N, C-alpha and C positions, 0 to 999 in steps of 0.2 A: 217627653216626646218620643224618645227612643224606646221606652217601655211600651208605649201605645202601639208603635210600629211592630215590635216583636210580638205582642199579643195578637194584633191583627193578622200577622203572618202565620202564627201558630193556628189560629182558627181557620184561616184560609186553607192551610194544609190539611187540617182535620176534616173540613168539609169535602175536600177533594177525595180523601181516602174513603169517606162514608159513601160518596156517590159511586166510586169505583166498586166498593163492596156490594152496594145495591144492584149495580149493573151485573156483576157476576152472579148474584143470587137470583136475579130475574132470568138469567140464561139457564139455570138449573144444571142438568146433566151435560148440556152443551159445553159449558166451561171446562168440565172434566175431560171431555173428548178432544177439545182443540188445544190442549196444553202443549207447550214447546219444551217439555222437560227432556233432558238427556237421559237415555236409557242406559242403565248400568247392568252388566251381566249378572245373573242370579247364581253364579257358580258357588259363592261362599255363603249362601243363605239357604237354610233348610226350614221346612215347615214340619212341625211335630203334629201328628194327626191322631185323633181318637175317632177312627172311621165309624165305629159302631154308633157313637153319639153325634157324629157329624160336627165335631169341634176341632178346630185347628189352632195351633199356638205359634206365635211369632216371638222369638227371643230378641229383644231390641239390642241386647249387649253383643250379639253376634254380628250385628250390622256395622258397617263403617260409615254410616250417614246418620244424621239426626232427622227423624221423620216428622212430617207435618200432618199427614193424614194417611189413612188406609182406605182403599176402595176395593170392593168385590163386585165383579161384573159377570153376568150370565153369558152363555154362548152367543146370544143375540146382541150383546153389548149393553144391555140395560143395567143400571146400577142397582145392586141388591143390598149393598151396605156401604155406608160412607161414615167414617168417624175421624174427627180431628184428634190427633194424639200428640201434638206438639208439647203440651204441658205435662206429659207423663215422664217419669224418670227414665234414664238410659238403661237401667237394669230391669225394666218391665218385661214380664212375660204376658203378651197380649193375646186374649182369647177371641177367636172368630167363631161365633156360634151359627152354624148353617143347618141346625136341626129342622127348621121350617122350609128349607130349600128342597126343590125337586131334584130328582136324579139328573145328572148331567155334568158338563164341563164348566168350570168357573175360572176366572182369572183374578188373582189377588195382586193388587198394585200397592206397593209401599212407596209413598211419595215424600220427597223432601221438597224444599223450596226451589231446587235447581235440577233435581234428577228423579228418576223413577226406576224401581225394580219390579219386574213382573214374574209371576209364577203361575202355572196352570195346575189346577187340581181337579180330581174327579170325585164327585159326590155320588155315593152308591145308594 
């Protein structure tokens, strides 16, 4: 009897998580914008840039947080790139390829599950 209850409870939790994920997916970019993540100053984080090829590099090892995803937004706030990076190793050098992006100002957001680091870059 106890095993049946635990199994039922497990499936109930699993169903709730799936519904929440579907709800966030249905909201699309809105879920990105309305997050309540604590902003961390970007003082100790540098972007290494190959301006000629419009490629930017993020060294995960230089960060003091574990990232969940990376988001790049245009000046208007639209999401240009979003990538889940939680499963990448902590010593990753992550490449952001903006070779197809138009000239302008972009914000790179490094997100953990509880905080966010933002940097502004200029694509020439």
